[in-house]
C-alpha angles and dihedrals in degrees: 000000000000091000089055089050092050093048091050090051094044092245104154129212089253092056089049089051090051093054087057091052085050090053096051087049090044092235119148092352133122120206108224095181135254094057091303117128135179109217127189119229120195121243112231107256095021141047136277094262090067094034135086135303126215131189114219132185101217133186113173111251090353115067150343120191122180106214102168143009134188142174119240087224090058097048140356099226145322123293118245096249089049091055094049090052092050090050089054089050091047089056091057094048097040095065 
């Protein structure tokens, strides 16, 4: 599902891989707890602040699973109940 979203928004595989590098270096990322991270992706032609956000379940040297993506122009942030659901999902994948 996220790959379809990425393709629709012209986000290349290289850009997705760069977000994982940023995550490893704790650059432009937010630790939401339980292995769930929100990572910024730069929109082509603008900066990261007006770009995209992805939610990734990440375990260093083990796994990285993109579970959701959205544009800052589409929505400001996640609702509390959405975040709670994503954290539950992250628990399943983080094992």
